[in-house]
C-alpha positions as CSV (number, residue, x, y, z in Angstrom):
1,M,87.6,86.1,53.4
2,G,90.8,87.3,51.7
3,P,91.6,90.8,50.6
4,I,90.0,92.3,47.5
5,R,92.6,93.1,44.8
6,P,92.1,95.4,41.8
7,V,92.9,93.8,38.4
8,T,92.7,95.3,34.9
9,A,91.4,92.7,32.5
10,V,89.9,92.1,29.1
11,F,86.5,90.5,28.8
12,L,86.8,87.3,26.7
13,G,83.2,86.2,26.6
14,A,80.2,84.5,28.3
15,T,79.1,80.9,27.7
16,P,75.6,79.9,28.6
17,Q,75.3,76.9,30.9
18,R,72.3,74.9,32.0
19,D,72.4,72.0,34.3
20,G,68.9,70.9,35.4
21,E,67.3,73.8,37.2
22,R,70.6,75.7,37.5
23,C,71.4,78.1,34.7
24,G,73.7,81.0,34.1
25,L,76.8,82.3,32.4
26,A,80.4,81.3,32.6
27,L,82.2,84.6,32.4
28,S,85.8,84.7,31.2
29,F,88.4,87.5,31.7
30,R,92.1,87.8,30.8
31,P,94.2,89.8,33.2
32,L,96.5,92.3,31.5
33,R,99.3,91.8,34.0
34,A,100.6,88.6,35.5
35,R,100.3,89.7,39.1
36,L,97.7,87.0,39.9
37,G,99.7,84.2,38.4
38,V,96.8,83.0,36.3
39,D,96.1,83.4,32.5
40,R,92.3,83.6,32.9
41,I,89.8,84.5,35.6
42,E,86.7,82.4,35.3
43,D,83.5,83.4,37.1
44,F,79.9,82.3,37.1
45,A,76.8,84.5,37.0
46,D,73.8,82.5,38.2
47,L,70.7,83.4,36.3
48,G,68.3,80.8,37.8
49,P,64.6,81.4,37.0
50,D,63.7,81.9,40.7
51,H,64.3,85.1,42.6
52,T,67.0,83.8,44.9
53,V,70.0,85.6,46.4
54,E,72.4,83.8,44.0
55,S,70.3,84.6,40.8
56,V,69.9,88.3,41.8
57,H,73.6,88.5,42.5
58,G,74.4,86.9,39.1
59,L,72.0,89.3,37.3
60,G,73.8,92.2,39.0
61,K,77.1,90.9,37.5
62,V,75.6,90.8,34.1
63,L,74.1,94.3,34.4
64,R,77.4,95.8,35.7
65,L,79.2,94.1,32.8
66,L,76.7,95.6,30.3
67,R,77.1,99.1,31.9
68,A,80.9,98.9,31.9
69,A,80.8,97.9,28.2
70,R,78.4,100.8,27.5
71,L,75.8,98.4,26.1
72,A,72.0,98.9,26.6
73,R,70.4,96.8,29.3
74,P,67.0,95.3,28.5
75,P,63.9,97.3,29.4
76,D,63.0,94.8,32.1
77,P,66.3,93.4,33.5
78,V,64.6,90.7,35.5
79,S,63.5,89.2,32.2
80,L,67.1,87.9,31.9
81,L,66.5,85.4,34.8
82,G,66.3,82.0,33.3
83,E,67.3,83.3,29.8
84,E,71.1,82.5,29.8
85,V,71.2,82.3,26.0
86,E,69.7,85.8,25.6
87,A,72.1,87.2,28.3
88,A,75.1,85.6,26.5
89,A,74.0,87.2,23.2
90,R,73.8,90.6,24.8
91,L,77.3,90.2,26.4
92,D,78.8,88.9,23.1
93,R,79.2,92.5,21.9
94,A,81.3,93.3,25.0
95,R,84.2,91.0,24.0
96,G,87.5,92.8,24.1
97,V,86.4,95.5,26.4
98,Q,89.0,96.5,29.0
99,L,87.6,96.4,32.5
100,R,88.7,97.1,36.1
101,L,87.8,94.1,38.3
102,Q,87.9,93.7,42.0
103,V,88.7,90.1,42.7
104,R,89.0,88.0,45.9
105,A,91.0,84.8,46.1
106,R,88.9,81.8,47.1
107,S,89.7,78.2,47.9
108,R,87.8,75.0,48.7
109,L,89.3,72.0,50.5
110,R,88.2,68.5,49.5
111,F,89.0,65.1,51.1
112,R,89.1,62.1,48.8
113,A,89.5,58.4,49.8
114,W,89.8,55.5,47.5
115,T,88.3,52.3,48.9
116,E,87.7,48.8,47.5
117,S,84.0,49.8,46.9
118,G,84.7,53.1,45.1
119,V,85.8,56.7,45.8
120,R,84.4,58.7,48.7
121,T,84.6,62.5,48.4
122,V,83.8,65.0,51.1
123,N,83.5,68.6,50.0
124,D,83.7,71.8,52.0
125,V,86.3,70.5,54.4
126,V,87.7,72.6,57.2
127,D,90.2,70.1,58.7
128,V,91.2,66.5,58.5
129,V,92.3,64.8,61.7
130,E,94.2,61.5,61.3
131,G,93.5,59.1,64.1
132,P,94.8,55.5,64.7
133,F,91.6,53.9,63.3
134,A,90.0,56.6,61.1
135,W,90.2,60.0,59.5
136,L,87.9,62.5,61.0
137,V,86.9,65.0,58.3
138,M,85.6,68.3,59.8
139,R,83.2,70.2,57.5
140,R,82.2,73.8,57.1
141,H,79.0,75.5,58.3
142,G,78.7,73.4,61.5
143,R,77.8,70.2,59.6
144,F,78.6,67.0,61.5
145,P,82.1,65.5,60.9
146,V,82.6,62.5,58.6
147,N,84.4,59.4,60.0
148,V,86.3,57.5,57.3
149,P,87.7,54.1,58.7
150,R,91.3,53.5,57.8
151,D,91.0,49.7,57.2
152,A,88.7,50.4,54.2
153,V,90.9,53.0,52.6
154,V,93.5,52.1,49.9
155,R,94.7,55.6,49.5
156,Q,93.6,59.1,50.4
157,R,94.3,62.7,49.4
158,T,93.3,66.2,50.4
159,E,92.9,68.6,47.5
160,T,92.6,72.3,47.3
161,E,90.7,74.1,44.6
162,R,91.7,77.8,44.1
163,W,90.0,80.5,42.0
164,Y,89.3,84.2,41.9
165,E,85.8,85.5,42.5
166,V,84.8,88.7,40.7
167,V,83.4,91.1,43.3
168,Q,83.1,94.3,41.3
169,I,83.1,95.2,37.6
170,E,83.8,98.7,36.2
171,R,85.0,100.3,33.0
172,A,88.8,100.8,32.9
């Protein structure tokens, strides 16, 4: 994990998102200084209907944002789980509020190989070892490696996705 950095930012809004069982809010912030090298900080607050670690963590982000914007929280905060449209409506009044965020730089490595039969993508990669007959793609969390034979690959590429994760939200 990288170091946590303080950032002063303006809240731009929350967009409700639902993809099957996964639902939540896409949160958007604009840093006031260009120290991070990005124009926007995008984060996701998971508000899934089940009481999982991810959904409780996402609910905490929404409640901290409401508190920092000095907006009233619902009488039963758990009622926001699974209700991303209602949560976005509550956060709509917080647009333009200046906040102090604690952010952490995150990245994810992905291996992509184009073959005659299609594109093969391996996510959450730790390392790619190139051998004489195949690429050995080592994955995170102790999962078994993936062997991609060289003779089937037309071209390959390792990609890095970088973003900032919002760890803490306070009023500026």
